[in-house]
N, C-alpha and C positions, 0 to 999 in steps of 0.2 A: 405877602404884605406889600402894599403899594408904597412907593417912595414919594414924599412931597417934594415937588420941584419948584424952585423960584422962577420968577419971570425971566431972569437972565439965563437960567438953564434951558428953559423952553425955547428962547430965541436962539441960543447956541445950537440946540438939537435941530431946530428947523433949518437953519443955514447949513448945518452939517449934512443933513439929508439932501438939501438942495444941491450943494456942491457935489456930493457923491452921485446924485442923479444926473447932473450935467456931465460929469466925467464918464459915467456909464453910457450915456447917449453918444458922447463923442467917440467912445470905443466901439459902439454898436453900429454907428452910421456907415462906416466903410464896409463892414461885413454885409449889412443890408443892401447897400448899393451894388456890391458884387453879385449878391444873390438875385437881386432884381434884374440886373443886366443878363444874367445867365438864363433867366426865364422869359425874356422879352424877345420880340421879333426884331429882325435885323434893321428894318427901317427906323424904328423908334430909337434903337441903340445908336445907330450912325448919326441920327439927327440930334443926339444928346438930350432926348426928352425923358430918359429914365433916371429916376433919382432913388426913391425908396420902395416904390411899388412897381411890379412888372407891368409892361404894356404890350398888348398883343401876345398873350400867354403862349409860350413855345418851349417845348422840352427837347427839341432836336439837338441842341448842343450837348445835352447829357447823353443822348443816344450815340452821338459821334464819339464822345469820350469813353463811355462804358463799353463800346464795341471795339475799342482800339487795343490791340495786343500789347503795344509798347506801354500803355498806361497800366495794364494789369501786371506786366512784368516788373515795372518800376514799383508798383504798389506792393507786390510780393517781396521785393528786395527790401523795401522800407519796413515792412512788417517783420521780416526776419531780423534785421538790424535792431529794431526797437524791442522786440520780445527777448532776443538773446542778450542784447546789451543791458536791458533793464534787469533781467534776472541775474546775470553775472555781476553787474555793478552792485546790486543790492546785497547779494551774498558776500562778496568780498568786502564791501563796506561794513557789513555787520561783523564779520570776523575781526577786522582790524579795530573797529570801534569797541568791541567787547574786550579785546586784548589791552588796549591803551586805557580803558576805564578801570581796570583792576589795579588797586594800589600796590599789590605785591609783585607786579611785573617790573623787572629791572629794565631801566632805559625807556620807560613808556613816555616820559617827557621829551626825550630826544626824538623818538619816533614821531610823536605828534608835531614837534617842531619842524621836522623834515617835510611832513605832509603840508603843513601850513605854509612853509617856505615856497613850495611848488605852486601854491595858490596865488602867491604874490609875484613870484619870479619864475616864469616858465623857461623851458629850454630853447624856445624859438621854433619857428615853422620849419626851417631847413634842417636843423639837427633832428627834429622829430621825424621828418620825412626820411632822412638817412637811416634812422633806426628802423623804421617800418620797412624800408627796402632791404636792410640787412636780414630781416626776418622773413623775407620773401612774401610780404603781405600786400604789395602793390597790386592793384586791380583785383583785390579780394575784399569781400564784404566784411570779413573779420577785422580789416584794418580800421574800420569805422568805430569799433567799440573796444577792441583789446587794449590799445594804448592808454585808455583812460578808464580802467576798471574800478578805480577808487576815486571818488570825488572828495576833495579836502573839505568843501563846504558841508556836504552831507555827512562826512565823517565827524565833523565837529558837532553837528546836531545829535547824531546817534551816540557819540561818546558822552556828551553832557547828559543825555537821557539815561544811559546805562549807569552813570555816576550817581544819579538820584535814587536808584534802587538800593535799599538797605543791604549792607554787607551781611547782616544776620540771616537774610533769606538765602544767600549763597552758602553761608556756613551750615545752615540747617540741611541744605541739599547735600553738601559734602559729607555730613555725618551719616546721612542715609545711603552713602556710597555713590553719589552722582559725580561724574567727571565733568570736564570743561564743556564738551560738546553737548552733553545731556542738560547741563545747566543753561547753556545758551539757547537750545531749541525748545526745552520744556518750560523754562522760567522766563528768561530774558526776552525772547522774541514774542511770546504771547502778551507780555506786559507792554511791549513797545510797538504793537501793531499800528496805533495812530501815526507815530513818527515814521514807521517803515512805509506806510501807505503814502505819506507825504513825500518822502525822498524818492520813492518809486515814481510818483507822478512827475516830480521835477526831472528825473532822469529820462522818463518816457517821452516827455515833451521835447527835451533836448535832443534825443536821438531822432525823433520823428522829424523835427524841423532842421536837422543838421544839413547845411548846404556846403560849407567850406570843406569839410572832410571828404565828401564824395567828389568834389571838384578837384581836390589835390590828389587823392589816392586812386580813384576809379578812372580807368582809361577806356574801357570797352563799353559799348552800348548796352550789352546784355546785363551788366552789373550796375547800370544807372539806377539811382534811387528816385523816389517820387519828386523830391524837391528839385533835382536837376532836370527831370522831365518837365516839371512846372516852369522852370526857368526858360526852357526852350519854347514853351507855348507862349509865355508872357512876352518874351523878346522876339517871338516869331523867327527864331534862329534856325540855322540849317541842322542843328543837333537833333531836331525833331523831323521825322519824315512826314510832312503834311499830306502826302499822297495816301497815307493810311486812312484819312478821313474821306469817306465817299461824299460826293456832292458838297464839298466844302463851300462852294460858291453860294449856296443857299443861305449861309450864315455869315455874320461878320466875325472877324477875328476877336473882337472885343467880347462877343458872346461866348466864344470858345474859351477865352481866357477866364471869364467869370465862372463858367461851369467847371473848369479844371481846378481853379483855386478852391471852390466850395467842395468839390469831390476830394481834394487833398486834405482839407481841414476837417471834414465831417467825422472821419473815424476817431480822431483824437478827442473831438468834442464829446463823443458818446461815452468816453471813458470817465470823464470828470464827474458826472452825477453819481457814479458808484463809489467814488472816493471822497466826495464832498464832505460827508459827515466826519471823516478823519482829518480833513485838511487843516482846519483852524487849530484844533487841539494839538495835532502833531507838529505843526510849524512853531507853536509857541512853547510847548512843554519842554522841548529839547533845545530851544534857542537861548534860554536863560540859565546860567550856571548858579546853582544854589549852594 
């Protein structure tokens, strides 16, 4: 059934779409500029003639990046941190969210308050580093995801979602002999897949783009993540052994930077289309308490 719109509604919708399109283009332009530079010849890039479309099509920058051992080692470290961190963070968040969403759990309000408190007031960088050092996690990849296995923001989303599931459903399962774990994995989690996919995407992007954590806790080159490797390329610092790139003189550093930025962004971009259908529903259904 079609909805009759007034002239004011049509004008509002037009300007709404126009503003969203402008914002989308503003977000897309830097990405397109970096991609164009990474695929352009050195002369055009140095002369500043590359904007949105590549000139003098050239993929040598990607050849230099993709044949560099430091890049793949950093990529592997980032993949490990992202996969392990996302899996553990999601599991622990679900456990806590299910617990504090049950009305019969004693002290659930206090537990929730303590988690929310940490979202507003953190312990600080130095105390956190001291805790990580006491657990002998300095210069270990586990230091990048173990200290923050439960996100207070994601916990709030999942707790609110679990609270919307009728208690009668859980009571029926208990009558059939189901325990807490069986109820969680057989009833709660299947019903909460949109929200789980949403918080997993949030966590995944956070771990993949984490720069401060590796900068603080990782000291050796072998455990360097992709974002730190990217920092070295972008800043042309001594952290990156530029001799690893054969015939670097044939390319401008700007082209190498563009290729590295795109190569570091591409993997996480490929994940979003698979979770897109869950994203909107998952972000809204658990964000409002009913």
